[in-house]
N, C-alpha and C positions, 0 to 999 in steps of 0.2 A: 684791561688790556691797553697797552701803549701802541699806537700806530703812527708812524711817521711817513708822510707823503712828500716825495721830492718832485719839484717842477722847475724846469727852466723854459723860460718864454722865448721860443725860437721863431715863431711866425704869427705876427699880429696878436690875436687873444684866444686862439683855439685852444692851445695848450692849457693856459690858465683856467680857461672856461671849463674844460673837463676836470681839471684838478679841483676847482672850487665846487663843482657840483658833486663830485666824488666824496670830498671831505664832508660836506654838509649832509649827505646821504648816509655816510658811515656814522656820523654822530647821532643822526635821527634813529638809526637802527638799534643802537645801543648808546644811550647818553652816558652811561658809566665809563666807556671808553675814553682814553685821552687821545685826541687826534692833533697831530702837529704837522702843519704845512710849512715846508721850507721852499721859498720862492725867490729867484734871483731878480725879478722885476716887479717891485711893488707899484710902479706908476701904471703899468699895464693892468695889474691887479685891480687898481683903483678905478679903472674905467669900467670894470664889470661889477664892482662892489663898492658902493659909495663910502663905506665905514673905513676903508682902508687908509691908514696913515702912511703916506710915501716914504717917510724918513725912519720910522721906528725899526729898531732891531727885533723887538718882540711887541706883540700885541695880541689880544684875544678877541676874535670876531664870531658872533653866533656860536660861541662855545668851542670853536677851533683855534688852537694856539698857532699864531703865525710868526715864523722866524725869517729874519733877512739872511739869505744864502751867504752874502759877502761878510757878515758880521763874525768873522772867524773866531776871534778870542771869546766873545760873548757865548757863541753857539758851542764851541768846545767845552767851555766851563759847564754849560747846561747839560749837554748831552754825554759827557764822560762820567756824570754822577752816578752812583749806585751800580758800578760795573756796566755803564751804558745801558741802564733800564729802559730808556726811552727809544733805544735802537733795537729792541727786541724783534720788532717787525717793521720792515721798511718797504714801502711802495715806491718803486723808481718808475716814474711815468716817462714814455716815449723815449727810452734809451738816453735818458738826460745826464747820466753820469752821477757822481757823488761829489759834494764839496771836498776840498783837500783837507779841512778839519775833520770831516768824518772819516775819510780814508785813513787818517792818522789813528783815529780812535779804534777803528776796525782791524787794521792790518798791522800797526806798529806798537800799539799800547797793550795788545794782547788781552782782550776781554776774555773773562772766564765763561760767560754765558754763550749760548749759541745764538747767532743772529740769522733771522731768516729774511732774505730779500726776494721780494715778488716783483718781476718785471711786468708792468703793464704797458702793452704795445699799442701803437696807433690802430684805429679801427679800420678794418678792411673785410670785404666778403671774399677775398681770395682764399684758396684752399689751405695755404699755409697756416691760416689762423687756427684751423682745426688740428693740423699736424704738430703745431708747436704748443698748443694749450696744454698747460700742466706738465710741459717738459722741463726737466731739471737740467742745470749747467754748472760747471765748476768755477770756483773762485781760487784766491790764493791761500786760503785758510780752510781748514775742516770746520772751523768754528763758525764760518760765514757760508750759509747755504743760499742757493739761488735757484728760483723756479719762474717759469713763464706763465702768465695768466692773460689770455687773449680775449678782448672784447670782441664781439661778432654777431652774426645774424641767424646762427643756427644753435641747436641744442648741444652741439659739441664744441661749443665756445662758451665765453663767460656771459655773453648777451650784451645788452646796452643798460646803461644806467636809467632806471625808471623811477624817478623821484615822485613824491606825492602828487605833484602838480600834472604828471604825465601817466598816472595809473590808468586813467580812462581816456578814451577819445574825446576831444574837444567837440562841442556843437558846431556843426559846419555852417559857416556864413558864406552863402553862395554868392551874395551881392558884395562881399568885401573886397578890398584891394588886393593887388598883387604885390607881394614883397619881392623886390629885386636886390639881391646881395651877392654880386659875382666879382670875379677879377678883372673882367673886362667891360661890365656895364655900370659899374659904381653900385651905390647904394641908395634905395629910396622905395617909395610906394607908387604904384601905377593904378590910378583909379579906372581906367578904361582901355583894355587891350584891343579893343577893335578899331580905334582911331589911328590912322597912320601919323607918325611924328608926335605921338602923346609924350608930353614933358614928363619926365621922372621927378616926382615930388620929393625933395630931400627930407630925410628924417634925422632927428637929434641922435647923439650917441645915447644908448641906453644901457643901464645895468642888466645883469643876467635875468633877474626876475621880470623886469618890464619888457625885456625882448621875448621871453617865452610868451607872456601875454599878447603882445602884438602879433606874433606868428600865428596864434590860434584864431585871431580875427580875419585871417586872410582867405580869400577864395582860392589862391594858388600861390606857389612859392617859387621863386628861382634862386637857389641857394648855393653856397660854396663851402669848402672845407669839410670838417668832420664833425665838430660839435654842434653846429646848426644843422647840418645834415641828419645827425642822429635824432634831432628833436622833429625834423620833417618826416622821418620814416615812422615815428610813433604818432604822427599827428593824424594820419589819414587823409590829409589835404593833398591834392595833386601837386607834384613838385617836379622841377628840373634841377638836377644836381650838376655844379661845375666842380671837378676835382681840382686840387692844386696842380698847376702845369709842371711837368717833369721833363727831364732830358730824354730824348728818343721817344717822346710821346708815350711814356709809361703810364701816364694818368689814364690812357684809354683802357689799359688792362684792368685798372681798379674799377672803372666804370662799367666795363663789360661784365666783371665778376658780380658787381651789385645788380645789375639788370638781370642776370641769370638767376639770382636769388628771388627777384621779383616776378619773373616770367610766369611761373605757375599760378599766380594770383589774378591774371589778366586773360580776357579772351584774346584770341590771336590778333585780330584786327586793332583792338585797343592797344596791345603791347607794342605793336609796329609803330603806332603813333608816338608812344613814350620813348621807345628806343631811337627814333629818328631824331627827336629834339634833343635828347641826352648826348647822342653821339656828336650832333652837330655843334653843340655849345662847348664840347671838349675837345674838338678837332682844330688845332690851330690853323691848318691849312684852310679851313672853311671860313675863317673870320673875315677875309677881305670880301669875299662873295657876299656875306650877310651883313656887311658894313658895321660890325661890332665896334670899330674904333670910334664911331660917332655917337654911340649910344649913351654915352654919359650925359649928353646934352639933350638929345631927343631919342626917344626909345621907340623903335619900330618893330613890334613883334606880330605884325599883322601880314606875314607872308611866309611861305615855306613851311618847314616843320613846326614853327612856333605858332603860326596861325592854326594849323591843325590841331596842335595840343590844345590851345586855349579855347577854340570853339568846340571842343568835345569834352569839357571838364566834367559835365553830368555823367557821361558814359565811362570816363576814366576813373571817377572817384571810387567805385565799388572795389577795384583792384587795389587802390592805394589803402582803402580801409582793411581789405583782407590781409595785405601784407602787414600793416600795422598790428593787427590782431594776433598774427602768427608771432611776431617778435615779443609780445607780452607773454606768451606761452612759454618762452625760453627763461622767463624770469628775469629779475633785476640783477644787473652786474654786481653790485655792492653786496646784495644778500647772497648771491652765489659765491662771491669772494669770501665772505665770512664763513660760510659753510665749509669751503675749501680750507681756510685758515684753522678752523676748529678740527677738521679731519686730520691734517698734518700734525697738528699739536698733539692729538691723541696718539698717533703712530710714532711720534718722536719721544713720547714719555718712556 
């Protein structure tokens, strides 16, 4: 089977992080499949995978064929062969669209084969993830079919990517540092959350594998985005999530949605502690009051909702563990995706 994954790097490294994790997982599930990743920013890719050549139009890394999005002539030549055989199944990540050369093959050069495009959307706990999961949509050609496949936190979604390193809960290091990785506080490790004005210890940039290992060694996490947040959810380690800031404070909708998925796993008094810390870090109106603007140099988490959170890690952890275990019951996103692909392949025959 040929599976082609499309990724454009929109914000930092989260998009390519998910794409690369997905490609490696798909290859591991069935090494006989040909996995092609078409990405528009090899420099960002190199930051999470040391083996990436920033300039190459084509390279193979860990069994995955990697194509440079902008290499139009080369990619057109490769993907138009055998009636577009490599385009039989396309995973379009995060509404990234398709390269012009691919659009030409799909809609102007009239392939005889049927092409299936599966739209993998952003991770969210909002209800629409269940509503849109496996929902079909139209394209400009009857030969090009499109369907949504939604990552998520319930059995009515595709679930999360659970690669080998995340199949089980990591051993908890209660004396480990706190990982700080947010939009407002910078990035680093905090060795002691109980001391006011504690300096944030910078950490070097890491590839994806080393980043995962480092997360597992922490006693708590302050995390941002979606790729690292998904790992935090699977870790069972107490964490605070800062969502990407959006207009009209829409990030608060996403935060509340995830909190509601987590609520049943906590005692009421423990959940209240988690909720206050999460809402505070995501509320832009609360930032001046809590002096987030100065936290990149000296980090003070020993007051307000943060002090409550970090002084209660022991009682909070069972709730995070319970939530992490519930996510594993939903299955691995990539395994669920392959089951879905095989199902629609049988139906379409």
